[in-house]
LOLOMI-840069 format. One record per residue (C-alpha): y, z negated, x negated; residue in one letter. Coordinates in steps of 0.5 Angstrom, whole numbers, plus 500, padded with zeros to 3 digits. Layout:
    Y    Z    X  koldren
    Y    Z    X        A
...
end
This chain:
    Y    Z    X  koldren
  500  500  500        M
  507  502  497        R
  512  496  496        K
  518  495  500        T
  523  496  495        Y
  520  503  494        D
  520  505  501        K
  528  502  501        E
  529  506  495        T
  527  512  499        N
  530  511  505        I
  537  510  501        N
  536  517  498        E
  534  520  505        M
  541  517  507        F
  545  520  501        D
  541  527  503        F
  543  527  510        L
  550  525  508        E
  550  531  503        D
  548  535  509        Q
  553  533  513        I
  558  535  508        K
  556  542  507        H
  553  543  514        S
  557  550  514        G
  554  553  508        E
  548  557  508        P
  542  555  505        K
  536  558  502        I
  531  554  506        E
  534  557  512        D
  531  564  510        T
  524  561  509        Y
  518  562  513        F
  516  557  518        Y
  510  556  522        Q
  515  554  528        N
  521  550  529        H
  518  543  528        E
  515  545  521        H
  522  547  519        K
  525  540  522        E
  520  536  519        M
  521  540  512        Y
  528  538  512        Q
  527  531  514        S
  521  530  509        I
  526  533  503        R
  531  528  505        G
  526  522  504        Y
  523  525  497        F
  529  526  494        S
  526  528  488        E
  525  535  492        S
  532  537  490        Q
  531  538  483        K
  523  538  482        N
  520  545  486        P
  513  542  485        E
  515  536  490        V
  519  541  494        D
  513  545  495        A
  509  539  497        A
  514  537  502        C
  513  544  505        Y
  506  543  506        I
  506  536  509        I
  511  538  514        A
  506  543  517        L
  505  540  524        P
  498  539  524        D
  499  535  517        I
  505  531  519        Y
  502  528  525        K
  496  525  521        R
  500  522  515        I
  505  516  514        N
  510  519  509        I
  513  512  508        F
  506  510  505        E
  506  516  500        L
  509  516  493        I
  508  523  492        F
  507  528  498        P
  500  530  496        M
  497  523  495        D
  495  523  502        W
  489  527  501        I
  485  522  497        R
  483  515  499        E
  479  511  494        D
  477  517  490        G
  474  521  496        R
  478  526  501        L
  482  522  506        S
  480  521  514        E
  487  525  516        P
  485  530  511        F
  478  531  514        K
  481  531  521        Q
  485  538  519        L
  482  545  521        R
  479  548  515        P
  484  553  514        H
  489  548  514        I
  485  544  509        Q
  485  550  504        Y
  493  550  504        L
  493  542  503        A
  488  543  497        L
  491  549  494        A
  498  545  494        A
  494  539  491        A
  491  543  486        E
  497  546  484        A
  500  539  483        S
  494  538  478        G
  489  534  483        I
  482  536  482        K
  477  536  487        F
  469  538  486        N
  469  544  491        T
  470  551  490        K
  478  552  488        P
  482  552  495        A
  485  559  493        L
  479  562  493        S
  477  559  500        L
  483  560  503        G
  484  568  501        L
  477  569  504        E
  479  565  511        Y
  487  565  512        W
  490  569  517        N
  496  572  516        L
  501  566  518        E
  497  562  513        Q
  498  567  508        L
  505  567  509        K
  505  559  509        I
  502  560  502        F
  506  565  499        W
  512  561  501        Q
  509  555  498        F
  508  559  492        T
  516  561  492        A
  518  554  493        I
  514  552  487        R
  516  557  483        R
  524  557  484        K
  526  555  477        N
  522  562  475        A
  527  566  479        M
end
């Protein structure tokens, strides 16, 4: 379980993020052009980025926020207990219950994001599984994840 002062730090950073959004609300942002599964995905992504303020400077964290903002994932996890956005996938060295509740195609997206962050699993690589089974929408989500993750290379 996360320490209260860690949560407090994240919440304070979230309010700083929200204040900055208000100050710069008229300016166009690249995030507005991203592909989102639906409007809820976009809203959750923008909120989660505020909580994980490191996402503003670290594309790895930013891309992970994009994945956990998927409604299927977000509804099953408690972001306030996470130190890194992909921490929810494992619990005591095993795949977590929230992860197991996801549809396989969404599991592959989450696993691919976790693998990109250096988290290792004893399975076939998620990218291989995803490329075999993802539909066009899920491919677009993965492509957008990749673009966010590689933002510094652009």
